[in-house]
Backbone bond lengths (Angstrom), bond angles and torsions (degrees), N, CA, C in turn:
res aa  C-N    CA-C-N  psi(-1)  N-CA   C-N-CA  omega(-1)  CA-C   N-CA-C  phi
1 M - - - 1.452 - - 1.522 109.75 -
2 R 1.312 116.35 133.71 1.462 120.82 -178.85 1.517 109.78 -77.21
3 G 1.344 114.24 151.35 1.449 119.09 175.58 1.515 111.06 -74.12
4 K 1.296 115.41 172.62 1.461 120.97 179.18 1.525 109.34 -69.72
5 P 1.335 117.02 148.20 1.464 119.06 176.29 1.531 110.20 -67.60
6 F 1.315 116.70 159.06 1.462 120.68 -178.12 1.528 111.75 -59.95
7 Y 1.310 117.44 -20.06 1.458 121.92 -179.01 1.539 112.60 -99.32
8 A 1.328 116.85 20.66 1.469 121.28 -177.19 1.530 112.48 -56.79
9 D 1.294 117.75 -32.33 1.472 121.35 179.15 1.520 112.21 -92.83
10 G 1.322 115.81 9.24 1.455 121.50 -179.73 1.520 111.88 89.38
11 L 1.321 114.91 168.77 1.468 121.80 178.19 1.515 108.75 -137.78
12 R 1.296 115.17 150.13 1.466 120.29 178.22 1.530 110.16 -92.66
13 F 1.319 113.94 134.99 1.461 120.67 174.02 1.519 109.18 -160.80
14 S 1.307 115.56 132.11 1.466 122.61 169.84 1.521 106.85 -142.22
15 C 1.307 115.55 123.48 1.458 120.01 179.62 1.526 109.38 -64.77
16 T 1.311 116.29 130.31 1.461 121.58 178.38 1.526 111.16 -94.60
17 R 1.341 116.06 -1.55 1.470 122.88 -176.96 1.530 111.41 56.28
18 C 1.318 115.32 36.19 1.466 120.72 177.97 1.529 111.20 -75.44
19 S 1.313 116.78 -17.57 1.468 124.78 179.10 1.528 113.87 71.22
20 A 1.306 118.61 11.25 1.470 120.80 179.42 1.527 111.40 -60.19
21 C 1.317 117.79 -31.48 1.463 120.41 -179.53 1.524 112.21 -82.44
22 C 1.320 117.39 -6.63 1.469 122.57 -176.76 1.522 112.62 -108.58
23 R 1.318 116.87 -7.63 1.458 119.87 -168.37 1.529 111.74 -140.88
24 Y 1.310 114.13 166.67 1.464 125.63 166.58 1.523 116.59 75.94
25 E 1.326 119.16 -29.85 1.462 120.94 -177.55 1.516 109.41 -123.99
26 S 1.315 115.44 143.80 1.450 119.89 176.05 1.526 108.80 -65.97
27 G 1.307 115.48 143.12 1.456 119.85 179.12 1.515 109.63 -171.17
28 F 1.297 115.41 -178.51 1.451 120.82 -176.98 1.518 110.15 -123.85
29 V 1.311 116.41 135.13 1.457 122.50 169.38 1.522 104.96 -112.13
30 F 1.330 115.08 96.91 1.449 121.19 -176.81 1.524 110.62 -76.82
31 L 1.329 115.79 144.19 1.458 121.58 -171.14 1.524 113.21 -118.59
32 S 1.324 114.74 141.30 1.466 121.98 172.12 1.527 108.32 -96.66
33 E 1.317 116.68 171.43 1.469 120.74 175.64 1.527 110.06 -56.98
34 N 1.316 116.63 -44.71 1.457 120.90 -179.73 1.530 111.26 -61.76
35 D 1.332 116.55 -40.96 1.470 120.33 178.15 1.525 110.79 -57.81
36 V 1.330 116.40 -48.04 1.466 120.34 -177.50 1.523 110.18 -64.02
37 K 1.322 117.37 -41.58 1.466 120.26 178.98 1.529 110.92 -61.32
38 L 1.325 116.79 -46.68 1.470 120.69 -179.83 1.526 111.89 -64.31
39 L 1.326 116.26 -45.11 1.463 120.14 -178.98 1.527 111.80 -67.51
40 A 1.322 116.95 -40.72 1.465 120.12 178.44 1.529 110.21 -61.84
41 A 1.326 116.58 -42.29 1.465 120.03 178.04 1.531 110.43 -64.36
42 E 1.320 117.00 -43.10 1.470 121.52 178.75 1.533 110.93 -59.82
43 C 1.321 116.55 -37.25 1.470 121.92 -179.47 1.528 112.37 -88.71
44 Q 1.320 116.35 1.28 1.460 123.29 -179.21 1.538 111.01 55.04
45 M 1.338 113.24 50.81 1.464 120.81 -179.64 1.521 109.07 -130.13
46 V 1.329 115.83 159.14 1.459 119.19 171.39 1.531 107.46 -80.34
47 Y 1.299 115.07 155.99 1.461 123.37 -174.65 1.532 112.11 -48.81
48 A 1.338 117.02 -56.71 1.475 121.13 -175.36 1.528 111.99 -60.90
49 D 1.311 117.53 -39.89 1.469 120.20 178.96 1.524 111.23 -67.22
50 F 1.329 116.23 -37.79 1.460 119.66 177.04 1.530 110.19 -60.42
51 V 1.333 116.19 -47.44 1.469 120.56 -179.27 1.535 110.29 -60.23
52 K 1.314 117.46 -45.26 1.473 120.71 -179.61 1.525 112.22 -63.81
53 T 1.311 116.86 -35.07 1.466 121.36 -174.74 1.527 113.11 -84.45
54 Y 1.313 116.91 -42.68 1.465 120.62 -168.61 1.528 115.52 -114.46
55 C 1.325 118.09 -0.93 1.466 119.27 -173.93 1.524 112.81 -121.79
56 R 1.321 114.33 164.66 1.459 122.86 175.72 1.526 108.00 -143.40
57 W 1.322 114.62 156.38 1.464 120.64 176.50 1.520 108.39 -97.33
58 V 1.313 115.64 132.64 1.457 122.75 -176.56 1.527 108.69 -115.08
59 P 1.338 118.21 130.06 1.461 119.82 178.84 1.533 112.19 -55.90
60 A 1.319 114.70 137.45 1.466 122.06 177.75 1.527 107.67 -126.17
61 V 1.298 117.20 -160.96 1.466 121.07 -178.11 1.524 111.38 -78.06
62 N 1.314 115.72 155.03 1.464 124.01 174.55 1.526 113.71 56.27
63 G 1.326 117.04 34.39 1.452 120.48 177.51 1.520 114.97 77.07
64 A 1.306 117.38 2.47 1.459 120.92 178.30 1.525 109.51 -81.50
65 E 1.320 115.38 170.03 1.455 121.33 176.83 1.524 108.55 -134.57
66 Q 1.330 116.00 149.81 1.456 122.10 178.66 1.521 108.95 -115.21
67 L 1.330 116.20 144.83 1.452 121.33 -179.43 1.525 110.49 -83.40
68 S 1.333 115.36 130.50 1.461 122.42 -179.13 1.523 109.23 -136.09
69 L 1.316 116.17 154.89 1.457 119.63 171.46 1.522 109.03 -67.09
70 K 1.313 116.27 149.37 1.462 121.22 171.80 1.525 107.99 -72.31
71 E 1.313 115.03 165.49 1.458 119.73 171.51 1.521 108.47 -128.42
72 K 1.306 116.00 159.48 1.461 121.46 179.39 1.522 109.59 -74.15
73 A 1.321 117.20 169.15 1.469 122.29 -178.88 1.536 111.60 -58.82
74 D 1.332 117.06 -29.77 1.473 120.30 179.67 1.531 112.14 -89.00
75 F 1.324 117.01 9.84 1.464 126.39 178.57 1.520 114.75 78.54
76 D 1.326 118.83 2.01 1.460 120.26 173.95 1.529 108.89 -67.00
77 C 1.310 116.58 150.55 1.457 121.50 173.56 1.526 108.54 -57.58
78 I 1.293 116.06 145.06 1.457 122.21 -179.57 1.530 111.51 -58.39
79 F 1.320 117.38 -23.54 1.464 121.37 -178.97 1.534 113.62 -103.12
80 W 1.330 117.35 10.17 1.463 119.11 177.83 1.527 108.94 -87.01
81 K 1.307 115.17 118.80 1.470 121.43 179.38 1.525 107.20 -140.79
82 G 1.334 117.35 73.40 1.455 121.08 -175.28 1.522 111.42 73.78
83 G 1.293 116.78 11.56 1.459 127.19 -175.90 1.516 106.64 149.19
84 C 1.299 116.20 176.33 1.465 120.38 -178.85 1.527 109.87 -74.06
85 S 1.314 116.74 118.56 1.465 121.24 -178.46 1.529 112.48 -81.67
86 V 1.338 117.30 -7.18 1.470 121.26 177.93 1.532 110.24 -125.92
87 Y 1.314 116.45 33.45 1.468 121.71 -170.95 1.530 113.35 -51.70
88 T 1.319 118.48 -43.38 1.467 120.05 -177.06 1.527 112.13 -70.87
89 A 1.332 117.37 -17.78 1.466 121.58 179.05 1.524 111.45 -117.44
90 R 1.320 117.66 18.73 1.466 120.33 -175.11 1.527 110.94 -59.94
91 P 1.320 116.15 150.45 1.473 120.67 -177.18 1.530 113.43 -61.45
92 L 1.315 114.72 157.75 1.464 122.03 177.90 1.525 110.67 -52.54
93 Q 1.305 117.32 -42.27 1.468 120.75 -179.33 1.531 110.57 -56.04
94 C 1.310 116.69 -41.00 1.464 121.37 179.91 1.526 111.00 -73.36
95 R 1.328 116.63 -39.87 1.475 121.51 -178.39 1.518 112.82 -67.38
96 T 1.321 117.65 -28.64 1.469 120.00 -175.10 1.525 113.88 -101.33
97 F 1.323 117.49 -0.81 1.469 119.48 177.53 1.521 109.54 -61.10
98 P 1.321 118.86 138.88 1.463 130.87 3.04 1.526 113.91 -95.89
99 F 1.317 116.36 17.31 1.462 120.11 -174.06 1.521 111.60 -88.00
100 W 1.324 114.88 63.01 1.454 124.31 179.65 1.536 108.97 -103.70
101 P 1.335 117.41 151.96 1.469 119.37 177.28 1.529 113.25 -53.76
102 S 1.326 117.52 -39.44 1.474 120.19 -178.13 1.522 112.65 -66.71
103 I 1.303 117.74 -26.54 1.466 121.45 179.82 1.523 110.80 -93.48
104 M 1.320 117.00 -34.90 1.461 120.94 -175.22 1.523 113.44 -85.12
105 G 1.324 117.10 0.94 1.461 120.58 -179.45 1.512 114.61 -66.70
106 S 1.330 116.92 -27.35 1.469 119.64 -179.03 1.525 109.82 -161.67
107 A 1.318 114.70 160.04 1.464 120.33 176.50 1.529 110.06 -62.41
108 A 1.327 116.78 -33.57 1.467 120.31 179.10 1.531 110.91 -65.75
109 S 1.333 117.53 -39.56 1.466 121.04 177.66 1.523 110.65 -65.45
110 W 1.336 116.69 -40.33 1.463 121.00 177.03 1.537 109.94 -61.54
111 K 1.300 115.54 -46.27 1.471 119.99 -178.64 1.532 111.05 -62.09
112 L 1.318 117.10 -41.74 1.464 121.46 178.81 1.533 111.02 -63.07
113 A 1.326 117.03 -46.23 1.473 121.29 179.66 1.522 111.01 -64.90
114 R 1.292 116.58 -35.08 1.465 123.10 -178.53 1.519 111.96 -59.71
115 S 1.319 117.28 -28.76 1.459 120.42 -178.21 1.526 112.17 -66.27
116 G 1.331 117.99 -19.47 1.454 120.76 -179.75 1.516 114.20 -108.27
117 C 1.331 117.22 7.16 1.472 120.72 -175.79 1.515 110.79 -134.44
118 Q 1.314 115.94 120.93 1.467 121.64 -178.98 1.533 113.13 -68.86
119 G 1.326 117.46 -22.14 1.460 120.48 -174.11 1.511 115.95 -90.90
120 M 1.331 117.16 -12.22 1.463 119.66 -178.59 1.521 110.28 -76.21
121 D 1.334 115.36 139.10 1.469 124.89 -176.37 1.528 112.19 69.63
122 K 1.327 116.90 18.76 1.463 121.67 178.32 1.522 108.62 -137.14
123 G 1.298 115.69 156.28 1.458 120.14 172.81 1.510 114.30 80.36
124 A 1.325 115.96 -142.32 1.466 123.24 -172.19 1.529 112.14 -63.18
125 L 1.325 114.56 140.76 1.458 120.91 175.70 1.526 108.33 -87.90
126 H 1.334 116.13 123.43 1.462 122.64 177.51 1.523 108.04 -103.60
127 S 1.312 115.97 125.45 1.458 121.20 -177.50 1.526 111.36 -71.05
128 M 1.321 114.70 164.51 1.451 120.41 176.46 1.531 109.61 -57.37
129 E 1.321 117.31 -38.38 1.461 121.29 -179.64 1.534 110.98 -64.81
130 E 1.319 117.35 -41.95 1.470 120.79 177.58 1.525 110.72 -62.67
131 I 1.318 116.07 -43.37 1.462 121.18 -179.46 1.526 110.02 -64.16
132 Q 1.311 116.77 -45.50 1.457 120.03 179.53 1.529 111.52 -65.39
133 S 1.321 117.28 -31.54 1.460 121.08 175.65 1.533 109.87 -63.31
134 C 1.326 117.38 -42.10 1.473 120.83 176.96 1.525 110.60 -62.14
135 L 1.317 116.72 -42.75 1.462 120.93 179.55 1.533 110.94 -63.94
136 Q 1.318 117.13 -38.01 1.463 121.73 -179.97 1.527 112.20 -69.71
137 K 1.322 117.19 -28.57 1.463 120.38 -179.25 1.522 111.30 -61.87
138 R 1.325 118.35 -36.65 1.471 120.09 178.82 1.517 110.25 -67.75
139 I 1.306 117.32 -34.51 1.467 120.34 177.14 1.533 109.14 -66.34
140 A 1.328 115.81 -42.07 1.462 120.67 -179.67 1.530 112.30 -71.01
141 E 1.347 116.51 -28.07 1.469 121.96 -179.86 1.525 108.76 -125.06
142 P 1.321 117.71 77.20 1.468 119.18 -177.30 1.532 112.42 -68.15
143 V 1.309 114.15 157.36 1.458 122.29 176.32 1.525 108.66 -65.52
144 I 1.329 116.67 142.76 1.463 121.78 177.49 1.528 108.55 -69.96
145 V 1.314 115.77 127.55 1.462 122.53 -179.27 1.522 107.82 -126.55
146 R 1.316 115.50 140.62 1.464 119.38 172.10 1.524 107.68 -127.72
147 K 1.308 114.76 148.64 1.462 121.71 178.49 1.515 108.84 -91.07
148 G 1.310 116.31 144.93 1.459 120.19 176.95 1.515 112.60 68.04
149 Q 1.289 116.09 -170.37 1.464 121.20 -177.41 1.517 108.83 -126.25
150 N 1.303 115.82 94.36 1.458 120.89 178.72 1.528 107.92 -127.41
151 P 1.349 117.45 83.18 1.455 120.08 -176.71 1.522 113.36 -59.95
152 E 1.325 117.86 -22.10 1.461 120.39 179.72 1.533 111.77 -72.46
153 A 1.355 116.58 -12.57 1.453 119.73 179.43 1.522 111.23 -64.71
154 W 1.333 116.95 -19.22 1.466 119.51 -179.21 1.495 108.51 -120.55
């Protein structure tokens, strides 16, 4: 039987809307089918046009690629305009931060991520159940992956 996760007693997090996770550094905001549908509707665009305008394919394992939002030349998110311009339709990755598998894997990963986020270890207490619910959402809404390189597919 496995021991309890390091977050068994919950973790504190409240977003300060500092935008540090949305700006200044290159990164990927990976998208699920649901994310693209919500964002396309928010932007009043059809799915394919949204993907062509706001997304890019990022190399993944075994020659596959994952769909991610583009970023501006200064590394800000494509939707950052003095704050998130699509906040009500923001992607799952943004909605579930910092409760991502890569951060929740160990106390050391949490501590490392905490150094770049003013809201971690502060504010509202999130229970183990809430955290696990965030982790399960990515399983339920996987990132869009395509095999090979066929740019005409989009």
